[in-house]
C-alpha positions in Angstrom: -45.5 -9.4 15.0 -42.5 -10.4 12.9 -39.2 -8.7 14.0 -36.1 -8.4 11.9 -33.3 -10.3 13.6 -30.1 -8.5 12.9 -27.1 -7.7 15.0 -26.1 -4.2 15.9 -25.4 -1.7 14.4 -28.1 -2.8 11.9 -26.2 -2.2 8.7 -28.2 -2.7 5.6 -27.2 -4.1 2.2 -23.7 -5.0 3.1 -21.5 -6.0 0.1 -20.7 -9.6 -0.3 -17.1 -10.8 -0.4 -17.4 -11.4 -4.1 -18.5 -7.7 -4.7 -15.7 -6.4 -2.4 -13.0 -8.4 -4.2 -14.4 -7.3 -7.6 -14.2 -3.6 -6.6 -10.6 -4.2 -5.3 -9.6 -5.7 -8.7 -11.2 -2.8 -10.5 -9.3 -0.3 -8.3 -6.0 -1.9 -9.4 -6.7 -1.2 -13.1 -5.1 2.4 -13.1 -1.9 0.9 -11.6 -1.9 -2.0 -14.1 -2.5 0.5 -17.0 0.4 2.6 -15.8 2.6 -0.4 -15.5 1.8 -1.5 -19.1 2.4 2.0 -20.5 5.7 2.6 -18.9 7.1 -1.0 -18.6 5.5 -2.9 -21.4 3.3 -6.0 -21.5 5.0 -8.0 -18.8 2.8 -7.1 -15.8 -0.4 -7.7 -17.9 0.8 -11.1 -19.0 1.8 -12.0 -15.4 -1.6 -10.9 -14.1 -3.5 -13.1 -16.5 -1.1 -16.0 -15.9 -1.2 -15.7 -12.1 -4.9 -15.3 -11.9 -5.5 -18.4 -14.0 -3.0 -20.3 -11.9 -4.7 -19.1 -8.7 -8.1 -20.2 -9.8 -6.8 -23.6 -10.9 -4.9 -24.2 -7.6 -7.9 -23.1 -5.6 -10.3 -25.4 -7.5 -7.9 -28.3 -7.2 -7.6 -27.8 -3.4 -11.3 -27.4 -3.0 -11.9 -30.7 -4.8 -9.3 -32.5 -2.7 -10.9 -31.1 0.4 -14.4 -32.0 -0.7 -15.7 -28.4 -0.9 -18.1 -27.0 -3.5 -15.7 -25.5 -6.1 -18.0 -23.0 -7.9 -19.3 -21.7 -4.6 -15.9 -20.7 -3.2 -14.4 -19.7 -6.5 -17.1 -17.0 -6.9 -15.9 -15.1 -3.8 -13.0 -13.9 -6.1 -10.4 -14.0 -3.3 -8.2 -16.4 -5.3 -8.3 -14.1 -8.3 -7.2 -11.2 -6.1 -4.3 -13.2 -4.8 -3.2 -14.0 -8.3 -3.8 -10.3 -9.4 -1.6 -8.9 -6.5 1.2 -11.4 -7.4 1.0 -10.5 -11.1 1.3 -6.8 -10.2 4.2 -7.3 -7.7 6.4 -9.7 -9.7 9.1 -8.4 -12.1 7.9 -7.8 -15.7 9.9 -10.6 -17.2 9.6 -13.2 -14.4 9.9 -16.7 -15.9 6.6 -18.5 -15.9 7.7 -21.2 -13.5 8.8 -18.7 -10.8 5.3 -17.1 -11.0 3.8 -20.6 -10.8 5.7 -21.4 -7.6 4.6 -18.1 -6.1 1.0 -18.6 -6.9 0.7 -22.2 -5.9 2.6 -21.5 -2.6 0.2 -18.6 -1.9 -3.0 -20.6 -2.5 -2.0 -24.1 -1.3 0.4 -23.3 1.6 -0.7 -19.9 2.9 -4.5 -20.2 2.3 -6.0 -23.7 1.8 -3.8 -25.6 4.2 -4.9 -23.2 7.0 -8.6 -23.8 6.1 -9.4 -21.5 3.3 -10.8 -18.0 3.3 -10.9 -16.3 6.7 -8.5 -18.8 8.4 -5.1 -17.8 7.0 -3.0 -15.8 9.4 -0.6 -14.5 6.7 -1.3 -12.5 3.5 -1.2 -15.3 0.9 0.1 -13.2 -1.9 3.1 -11.9 0.2 3.9 -15.5 1.3 4.2 -16.5 -2.3 6.2 -13.4 -3.2 8.7 -13.8 -0.2 9.2 -17.5 -0.9 10.3 -17.0 -4.6 12.3 -13.9 -3.6 14.4 -16.0 -1.1 14.4 -19.2 -3.3 15.1 -17.6 -6.7 16.9 -14.2 -6.0 18.5 -13.9 -9.4 15.2 -14.4 -11.3 13.5 -11.9 -8.9 16.1 -9.2 -9.2 17.3 -9.3 -12.8 14.0 -9.3 -14.7 12.7 -5.8 -14.0 11.9 -3.9 -17.2 13.5 -0.7 -18.1 11.1 2.2 -18.0 10.1 3.0 -21.6 6.9 3.9 -23.2 4.9 1.0 -24.6 5.9 1.8 -28.2 9.6 1.4 -27.3 9.2 -1.8 -25.1 9.2 -5.4 -26.4 6.1 -6.4 -28.3 3.4 -8.6 -26.8 4.6 -11.7 -28.7 8.3 -11.0 -27.8 7.4 -10.6 -24.1 5.5 -13.9 -24.2 8.5 -15.6 -25.6 10.8 -14.1 -22.9 8.5 -15.2 -20.1 7.3 -18.7 -21.4 10.2 -19.7 -23.7 13.0 -18.7 -21.4 14.8 -16.5 -23.8 16.9 -14.8 -21.1 19.5 -13.6 -23.5 16.9 -11.4 -25.2 15.7 -9.9 -22.0 19.0 -8.4 -21.0 18.5 -5.6 -23.5 15.3 -4.5 -21.9 16.1 -4.9 -18.1 17.4 -2.4 -15.5 17.8 -2.3 -11.8 14.8 -0.7 -9.9 15.4 2.8 -8.6 15.5 1.6 -5.0 18.0 -1.1 -5.9 20.2 1.2 -7.9 20.3 4.0 -5.2 20.9 1.5 -2.4 23.9 -0.1 -4.0 25.5 3.0 -5.6 25.2 5.5 -2.8 28.0 3.8 -0.9 30.5 4.9 -3.4 28.9 7.9 -5.1 27.2 11.1 -4.1 23.4 11.5 -4.4 23.8 13.8 -7.3 26.0 11.3 -9.2 23.5 8.4 -8.5 20.5 10.3 -9.7 22.1 10.8 -13.1 21.4 7.2 -13.8 18.8 6.7 -16.6 16.5 4.7 -14.2 15.6 8.0 -12.3 14.9 10.1 -15.4 13.9 13.7 -15.0 11.5 13.1 -12.2 11.7 11.0 -9.0 12.0 7.6 -10.6 11.3 7.2 -14.3 7.9 5.6 -14.8 7.6 4.4 -11.1 6.2 7.7 -9.8 3.3 7.4 -12.3 2.7 3.7 -11.3 2.6 4.6 -7.6 0.4 7.6 -8.3 -2.0 5.3 -10.2 -2.2 2.9 -7.3 -2.7 5.8 -4.9 -5.6 6.9 -7.0 -7.1 3.4 -6.9 -6.5 3.2 -3.2 -8.2 6.5 -2.5 -11.2 5.1 -4.5 -11.3 2.1 -2.1 -11.3 4.5 0.9 -14.0 6.6 -0.6 -16.2 3.6 -1.3 -15.5 2.3 2.3 -14.0 -0.9 1.0 -11.1 -0.2 3.3 -10.5 2.4 6.0 -7.8 5.1 5.9 -6.1 3.9 9.1 -3.6 1.3 7.6 -2.5 3.2 4.5 -2.1 6.6 6.3 -0.3 5.1 9.3 2.0 3.0 7.0 3.0 6.0 4.9 3.4 8.1 8.0 5.6 5.5 9.7 7.8 5.3 6.6 8.0 9.0 6.2 8.8 9.7 9.9 11.6 7.1 9.8 13.0 8.6 6.6 12.9 12.2 8.1 14.5 11.0 11.4 17.3 8.8 9.9 17.6 9.6 6.3 18.0 13.3 6.0 21.4 12.9 4.4 20.8 11.8 0.8 24.4 11.0 0.3 24.0 8.1 2.8 20.3 7.0 2.7 17.6 6.8 0.1 15.5 10.0 0.0 11.9 10.1 1.1 10.6 10.8 -2.4 12.0 7.5 -3.6 10.6 5.5 -0.6 7.2 6.9 -1.4 7.1 6.9 -5.2 9.4 4.1 -6.2 9.0 0.3 -5.6 5.8 -1.1 -4.3 4.9 1.4 -1.6 1.4 2.5 -2.7 0.4 -0.9 -3.9 1.5 -2.3 -0.5 -0.2 0.5 1.5 -3.6 0.3 -0.1 -4.0 -3.2 -1.6 -1.7 -5.5 0.4 -1.4 -4.4 4.0 -5.2 -3.8 4.1 -6.0 -7.5 3.7 -9.1 -7.9 5.9 -8.2 -11.4 7.1 -4.6 -11.0 8.1 -4.6 -7.3 9.2 -5.5 -5.9 12.6 -9.2 -5.4 13.4 -9.9 -2.2 15.4 -9.1 1.3 14.3 -6.5 1.7 17.0 -5.0 -1.7 16.1 -4.9 -0.8 12.4 -2.9 2.4 13.2 -0.4 0.4 15.1 -0.2 -2.3 12.5 0.2 0.1 9.6 2.8 2.3 11.4 4.9 -0.7 12.3 4.8 -1.9 8.6 6.1 1.5 7.6 8.9 1.4 10.1 9.9 -2.1 9.0 9.8 -1.1 5.3 12.3 1.7 6.0 14.4 -0.5 8.3 14.8 -3.4 5.8 15.3 -1.0 2.9 18.0 1.0 4.7 19.9 -1.6 6.7 18.7 -5.0 5.2 19.7 -6.9 2.1 16.5 -6.2 0.1 15.8 -2.8 -1.6 12.1 -3.2 -1.4 10.7 -4.7 1.7 6.8 -4.6 1.6 6.4 -8.4 1.6 8.6 -9.1 4.6 7.2 -6.1 6.5 3.6 -7.2 6.0 4.4 -10.9 7.0 6.3 -9.8 10.1 3.4 -7.7 11.2 0.9 -10.6 10.4 2.7 -12.4 13.2 1.9 -9.6 15.5 -1.7 -9.2 14.7 -3.1 -11.5 17.4 -1.0 -9.5 20.0 -2.3 -6.2 18.6 -5.9 -7.4 18.5 -5.7 -8.7 22.1 -4.7 -5.3 23.4 -6.8 -3.1 21.1 -10.3 -4.7 21.0 -12.9 -2.8 19.2 -15.5 -1.1 21.3 -18.8 -3.0 21.5 -21.5 -1.0 19.7 -23.6 1.0 22.2 -21.0 0.8 25.0 -18.5 3.3 26.3 -14.8 2.7 26.8 -14.1 1.3 30.3 -12.8 3.7 32.8 -9.2 3.3 33.7 -8.0 3.0 37.3 -9.4 1.3 40.4 -13.3 1.3 40.6 -14.6 3.6 43.4 -11.5 5.7 43.5 -11.6 9.3 42.5 -9.2 12.2 42.2 
C-alpha cells in the first residue's frame, strides 16, 4: 500500500513562494494608487525603476554565482524588494540614489549571504538605511507636497526631475513630511501653531492618512488570506501606541499618536516590511515580542533620535535580535504540549 509521506500537520496545497510574493505585490496596489493620487507620479516611477534594477541585480549575481537565473527570478522576491524600496523612497529621489539602494539591498543584504532564506536582515531596509545615512539631503528634501494628481507635476516632468537631475524644478513641488515638520517646529511653537502648516491640511496629515489607510487595507487582506499572521502588525502598532500614550500625552512637546499612526511609513512598515518571513521572528510569541519592540523603537527614534521616521532602523535593529528571540520562544512541536515548568516530580 502506498502512503503519502508528508510532515505534520499535513497541510495541503500550500502556496509557493512565487504565489505568496505575487499576492504581497497585489496587496500594495491600494497604497501605490493612493500615493499616486495624492503625491503624483514619483512613487510609480520609482517602483518601476527599482523593480527593474532589482531583477537585473539579482540576475547578475545569480550568473556570477553559477545559479539558474530564471528559476530563482521566478520566486518574485527580488521584485518585492524593489517594490518596497520604490514605495518607501521620496517621490523625487534621484535615479542614482534609488540605484544604490536597490543594488545594496540585492547584492549586499541578500546574495552575499547566500540568497533567499539566508539573509538575516530585511534587504529593502538595508538599502533604505544605507542611502538615508549616505545621502541625507537627497533623502529628506525630495518628498512631494500633497496635491491631487491633476495639480502635481506631469508624468514627463517627473521623469525629468528624477532622471535628468532638474533639482531646481523640484523645489516648487516639495515639502517636509508631516513627521519631520512637527518634530522640528514643536520645539519653538505650540501644537496648534504647528498644525496650521499646509502639510497637515484639514485632517491628520494631508494625503498621508489616505496612503496609510490604503496600506492598512492591503495589509488586512494579507492577514485574511493568511499570507501573514496578525501578531507582528498588531504588536508593532500596540507598542507604538502605548509608548505614545505613556510619554507623548503633551502634544506641545511630542508628536501626537494620530501622526505616529497615520503619517510616515507606519502601516507599510507594520504589514509589509516587518513581516518579512526570512528576517522576522518565527513563533507566535516571538512575533509578538519582535513586533512590540519595533513599535517601541520607532517611537524612541522618532521622539529622541535624529530621524523623523524610523521604520527602517527599528526593523534592522530587531533583525539583530531575532536569533535571541527565536532561541527563547521556540514554536511548539505539532502534537506536543508545552513542557511543564519547575522541577520534575515536585508538586504543590
